[in-house]
C-alpha positions as protocol buffer text, in pm:
chain_id: "A"
residue {
  index: 1
  type: MET
  ca { x: -1785 y: 17871 z: -5823 }
}
residue {
  index: 2
  type: LEU
  ca { x: -1735 y: 17850 z: -5444 }
}
residue {
  index: 3
  type: ALA
  ca { x: -1415 y: 17733 z: -5295 }
}
residue {
  index: 4
  type: ALA
  ca { x: -1413 y: 17395 z: -5139 }
}
residue {
  index: 5
  type: ASP
  ca { x: -1405 y: 17393 z: -4795 }
}
residue {
  index: 6
  type: HIS
  ca { x: -1083 y: 17231 z: -4642 }
}
residue {
  index: 7
  type: GLY
  ca { x: -1245 y: 16903 z: -4620 }
}
residue {
  index: 8
  type: GLU
  ca { x: -1316 y: 16892 z: -4956 }
}
residue {
  index: 9
  type: ARG
  ca { x: -1027 y: 16995 z: -5045 }
}
residue {
  index: 10
  type: ASP
  ca { x: -835 y: 16766 z: -4845 }
}
residue {
  index: 11
  type: ALA
  ca { x: -1054 y: 16451 z: -5017 }
}
residue {
  index: 12
  type: ILE
  ca { x: -996 y: 16602 z: -5384 }
}
residue {
  index: 13
  type: LEU
  ca { x: -617 y: 16596 z: -5262 }
}
residue {
  index: 14
  type: ARG
  ca { x: -618 y: 16247 z: -5166 }
}
residue {
  index: 15
  type: ARG
  ca { x: -843 y: 16110 z: -5467 }
}
residue {
  index: 16
  type: GLU
  ca { x: -602 y: 16217 z: -5684 }
}
residue {
  index: 17
  type: HIS
  ca { x: -287 y: 16124 z: -5513 }
}
residue {
  index: 18
  type: LEU
  ca { x: -160 y: 16459 z: -5457 }
}
residue {
  index: 19
  type: TYR
  ca { x: -11 y: 16524 z: -5135 }
}
residue {
  index: 20
  type: SER
  ca { x: 128 y: 16835 z: -4896 }
}
residue {
  index: 21
  type: SER
  ca { x: 467 y: 16712 z: -4974 }
}
residue {
  index: 22
  type: HIS
  ca { x: 391 y: 16750 z: -5363 }
}
residue {
  index: 23
  type: MET
  ca { x: 236 y: 17130 z: -5300 }
}
residue {
  index: 24
  type: THR
  ca { x: 587 y: 17195 z: -5059 }
}
residue {
  index: 25
  type: GLU
  ca { x: 815 y: 17062 z: -5346 }
}
residue {
  index: 26
  type: TRP
  ca { x: 600 y: 17255 z: -5635 }
}
residue {
  index: 27
  type: ARG
  ca { x: 611 y: 17557 z: -5401 }
}
residue {
  index: 28
  type: LYS
  ca { x: 980 y: 17525 z: -5339 }
}
residue {
  index: 29
  type: ALA
  ca { x: 1044 y: 17510 z: -5732 }
}
residue {
  index: 30
  type: ALA
  ca { x: 815 y: 17802 z: -5818 }
}
residue {
  index: 31
  type: GLU
  ca { x: 986 y: 18063 z: -5590 }
}
residue {
  index: 32
  type: ALA
  ca { x: 1362 y: 17919 z: -5671 }
}
residue {
  index: 33
  type: GLU
  ca { x: 1231 y: 17974 z: -6032 }
}
residue {
  index: 34
  type: LEU
  ca { x: 1100 y: 18316 z: -5949 }
}
residue {
  index: 35
  type: GLU
  ca { x: 1457 y: 18384 z: -5760 }
}
residue {
  index: 36
  type: ARG
  ca { x: 1653 y: 18291 z: -6087 }
}
residue {
  index: 37
  type: THR
  ca { x: 1436 y: 18534 z: -6307 }
}
residue {
  index: 38
  type: LYS
  ca { x: 1477 y: 18821 z: -6107 }
}
residue {
  index: 39
  type: ALA
  ca { x: 1853 y: 18759 z: -6075 }
}
residue {
  index: 40
  type: LEU
  ca { x: 1806 y: 18725 z: -6495 }
}
residue {
  index: 41
  type: LEU
  ca { x: 1627 y: 19038 z: -6524 }
}
residue {
  index: 42
  type: ASP
  ca { x: 1878 y: 19225 z: -6249 }
}
residue {
  index: 43
  type: ILE
  ca { x: 2124 y: 19108 z: -6506 }
}
residue {
  index: 44
  type: LEU
  ca { x: 1939 y: 19216 z: -6806 }
}
residue {
  index: 45
  type: GLY
  ca { x: 1911 y: 19563 z: -6657 }
}
residue {
  index: 46
  type: LYS
  ca { x: 2281 y: 19643 z: -6596 }
}
residue {
  index: 47
  type: THR
  ca { x: 2354 y: 19523 z: -6910 }
}
residue {
  index: 48
  type: HIS
  ca { x: 2133 y: 19728 z: -7082 }
}
residue {
  index: 49
  type: ALA
  ca { x: 2249 y: 20013 z: -6839 }
}
residue {
  index: 50
  type: LEU
  ca { x: 2617 y: 19933 z: -6937 }
}
residue {
  index: 51
  type: LEU
  ca { x: 2563 y: 19936 z: -7326 }
}
residue {
  index: 52
  type: GLU
  ca { x: 2359 y: 20288 z: -7325 }
}
residue {
  index: 53
  type: THR
  ca { x: 2644 y: 20407 z: -7121 }
}
residue {
  index: 54
  type: LEU
  ca { x: 2917 y: 20256 z: -7388 }
}
residue {
  index: 55
  type: SER
  ca { x: 2688 y: 20427 z: -7644 }
}
residue {
  index: 56
  type: GLU
  ca { x: 2640 y: 20742 z: -7534 }
}
residue {
  index: 57
  type: SER
  ca { x: 3031 y: 20792 z: -7424 }
}
residue {
  index: 58
  type: LYS
  ca { x: 3116 y: 20663 z: -7834 }
}
residue {
  index: 59
  type: GLY
  ca { x: 2855 y: 20924 z: -7920 }
}
residue {
  index: 60
  type: ILE
  ca { x: 2598 y: 20678 z: -8092 }
}
residue {
  index: 61
  type: GLN
  ca { x: 2285 y: 20763 z: -8149 }
}
residue {
  index: 62
  type: LYS
  ca { x: 1961 y: 20570 z: -7998 }
}
residue {
  index: 63
  type: PRO
  ca { x: 1759 y: 20392 z: -8266 }
}
residue {
  index: 64
  type: ARG
  ca { x: 1393 y: 20546 z: -8310 }
}
residue {
  index: 65
  type: GLN
  ca { x: 1139 y: 20409 z: -8108 }
}
residue {
  index: 66
  type: ARG
  ca { x: 851 y: 20291 z: -8318 }
}
């Protein structure tokens, strides 16, 4: 399927009552969600490293991987 040209795309968006402000809001929301996800992954990675360090200092062996 070929992408619609600029005029066709605009006509479709108007017909569906979608405006650039909607897309701007959706883009900002998606970017904010991505930033939250990155922050959570960073925290998860740091937590994993901390727990690994603590278990090594206590002499706890890692479980075998499946």
